N, C-alpha and C positions, 0 to 999 in steps of 0.2 A: 428587506423587500417582502411584500406580502404575496398572496396568491394571484393578484392581478398584475404582478410585475411582468414586463415583456420577457420573452424567452430569448436566450442568446447571450453572447459576451457583453459584459457591462464594465464600466469603470476602468478603462484601460489607462495604465500609467507606467512611468519608469522606462520610456522608450530609449533605445540606444542601438548602435550598430553592432556592438560586440557584447557577448555575455547575455545576461537576462534581459529580455526585451520588454516584458510587461507582466503585470499582475492583473488577473481578470476575476470577476465574479459572474458566474453563470446562473441565471435565475431558474429556480425550481419552485414547485408549489409551496414548500415549507420554508423557503428562504433563498439560499444560494450555495453553489459549490465553488470554492476558491481554487484557482489554478495559477501556475507560473509558466511562462512561455519563453522558450529560446528558439531562435531561428525563424526563417521566413515561412509563412503559411503556404508558399508555393512548393516547398520541399515535402518529401514523403513524411507523414506524421508518425511520431512515436509517443505513446501515452505511458507515462511513468507512474507506477502505483506503489505507494509506500507500505511499510509493514504495520502491524497491529500497534496502536497507540503512538505511532510516529506521525510525521506530516511531510509535506512536499519538500521541505528543506533537506530531506534525506538524500536528495539527488544533487545538491548544490556543488559538491566536490567531484562528482562523477561526470556529469553532463559536459563540462568544459573539456574533458579528455576524449569525448566521443566525436565522430565525424561531423563536420559543420553542415554537411549537405542534407540535414534532416530537420524537421520541425518537432521539437521536444516540448511536450506539455506534461507538467507534473501537477497532479491534482491532490487536494485534501479530501479523503473520504468523508462522508457525512459524519458529523460529531467530532471530527479530528481537525487540528490546525485551525484555519480561519473559515472553514465551512460551517454552515448552520447546523445546529443540533436538531434532531427529530423532535416533534412536538411530544409532550407528555402523553403516555398511553400508546404511542406508536413506536414499537421496539425496533431494534436493529437485527437484521438477519443477513445471511450471506447474499440472499437475493437482492437486498437493499443496496449492497455495494456493487453488485453486478448492474443494477439499474443506474447507479451513479455513473458507471462507465459508459453505459449506453446514452445517458443524457449528455455527457460531455462530447461523445462522438457526434451526436445529433446537432449539438450547438455549433460545432465546427464543420458540420456537413461532410463528415468523413464517411466513406463507404468501405474503405479498407485502411487498416492501420496496424502498426506493430505495438506490442505491449512489452514494457520493461518493468518487471515487478520484483520487489524485495520481499522475501518471506511471505506473509499473508497476501501481499499484493501479487505474487506470482502463483502461488498454489494454496490450497486449503488442506487442512489435516484430514486424514482418513482414520477410521476406527471401526471395530466390529459392530455389527448391527445390534447386538444385545445391549450395548452401552449407550446407544443413542438416546433412549428415553430418559436415562439418568441425567444426561447433560442438558437435554431440552427442559426438564423439570427445574434444574438448577438455574437455567437462564431466566425462566419466568419468575421464580422466587426472588432472584437477585434484582430484576428490573422493578418489581413491585416494592421491594424494600427500599431501593434508592428513591423511587418516586414518593413513597410515604414519608421519608425522612425530612424533606423540605429544608435541608440544611443549606446554609449559604456556603459558597466555595471557601475553602480554607485559605487564608492569606498567609503567605510566607515570604521570606527574603529570597533573593536570587540564589544565594549560596545554599540555602536549605533545599530549594527545589532541585538544584543541580545535584547535590549529594544524594537526594532521594532517588533521582533518575538514575544516577550511576550505580547506586547500591542494588537497584532492581535490574540493571542491565550491565552485568559485569564485563560484557564484550564491548561496551561503548567507551571510547576515549573521552577525556574531559572536553577537548576541543569540539568533538562532534556532539557531545551532550549540550554544549553551549549553543550549537547551531540549531538543534531541535527545539530548545527552549525559546529561541528567538521568535519562532512562529507558534510555539505551543503554550505561550503564556500571555496574560493580559495585565496591564498595569492598573492598580487601584490606588486609593489615597495612601494606604498604609503598607503597600508592598506589591506582590504579584500573586495571581491566581492562575491555575491551569485552565486553559480554555476548552479542553476536550470534554465531552459528555461523560459524566461519571458512570453512566450505565454501560460503558464500554470496558470497564475494568476487569471483567472476567472473559477469558477466551470463548467460553460457551455463548456469549452474547454476540460474537462476531463470526466464528467459524461454523460452517455446516459440516459436521462429521458424517462421513458416508461409509457405506460398506465397500468391501473390495469389489463386489459384483457391480455396484453402481459406478465406481471409479472406472472399471473396465468399459462400461457402456459409454461413459463420458468421452474417454480418449479414443474410442472406436469411431466416434463421429467427428473427431477433431480433424480439421483440414489444414491447419497452420503448421509451419515449421517451428520446432521448439529447441531452445538452448537452455539447459539447466546447469547452473553453476553452483557447486556445493563447496562451502568453506570447510576445510578439514577440521577446524576447531569450532565449527558452528553447531547449533542445536539440531537435535533429531526429533524432539518431542515438542509439540505446541505448548503444552502446559509445563514442560521442563521437569515434570515429576518422574518420568521414566526415560530420561534422556540417554540412558545407556542402551536402550532398545533401538537397534537400527533396522529392524525388519520392515517397518512401514516404508521407509525411504527406499530400501533395496527392492521391495515389491514394486513400488512406483517406477523406479528406474528400469527394472527388468521389463515391466509391462509396456512402458513407453518405447523401449528398444524393439520389442517384438512387434508391436502394433504399428508404430510410425516408421520403423526401419531407418532409411537414410534421411528422413525428415527430422530425426532426433539427434541432438548432440549433448553429451554429458562431459562436464569438465570439473575437476577438483582443483582448488587453489589454496595455498596456505593462508591462514587467517581465521578470524572469528565471525560471528553472526553478522557483525556490522562491517565486514571487510570492504563493502562498497563505499563506506564513509571513511573508515580509518585508513585504508590503503587502496583508494580507488584505482590506482595504476595497475593493480594486480588483476582486475577484472575488465578494465577498459578495452584492452586489446582484443579479448575474446568477443566482447559485445560489439565492438567496431567491425570486426571481421564478419560476424554473423549478420549484422545489419546490411553491410555492403555486399554480401554474397546473395541476398535474397532478390528475386525478381520484383521489380517495382510495380508490377501489375497484378500480383497475386497477394492473397491474404497472408499475414505473417503474425507470429506470436513469439 
């Protein structure tokens, strides 16, 4: 779809009374944002945001365990899953993905909605101010390098892609890796290619690293209620280079407790970074209770 495509849900398919109701493509100026929909649009909406380099299939095993009285929409961020890539020369920034969220909310005509996010989908990393320029520079250099390479996507077998995915995501089970590849690959004559934008392969191209002072300003203006679930064996560092340093998470949790008070809940569950896929029953109860406890007329996160 081009720039003149109509705005709003398109290409509805796969209707049914139980489980996944439809797959939609929401028109945007550079193409479309792909979403998966569960539940009646008459119910309170919950927007589900996947992690970095994942896709909307991330929630396939969790959503069936959540209360049926909600309208769940799982979106593919730009450049991920079945959503369109940004045009060459138009980079990805954290604000880009925030804009994706607003575009989806506008397409469904939501004024208030809940957000269910995994990893990048729920929070962004924070780091000290003096390091920000280093990572911004790396972002630009990597984007220009990828655009200049003009390489065709590498064609691989299904097993090669699966093993590559599992080797880079040691917390991901084989079954859940298969689920992500269902939506994360495209068939060609000689095999499969990844369908995500290669410019996304560095976290610096996706995350906006902020100072502690900026983070405190952000949450001071936050009006939503927040539930933060941490897997005990999950990652602490976005880049996983300093994963033994827990101070950023502890700072974030303490700040949320102090500023949001009773509007903040923190839960630790056994499991890895992909606990919501590998063992969704471990988090489903906490999410269900949180969703059902919130006023239907107030904003929620």
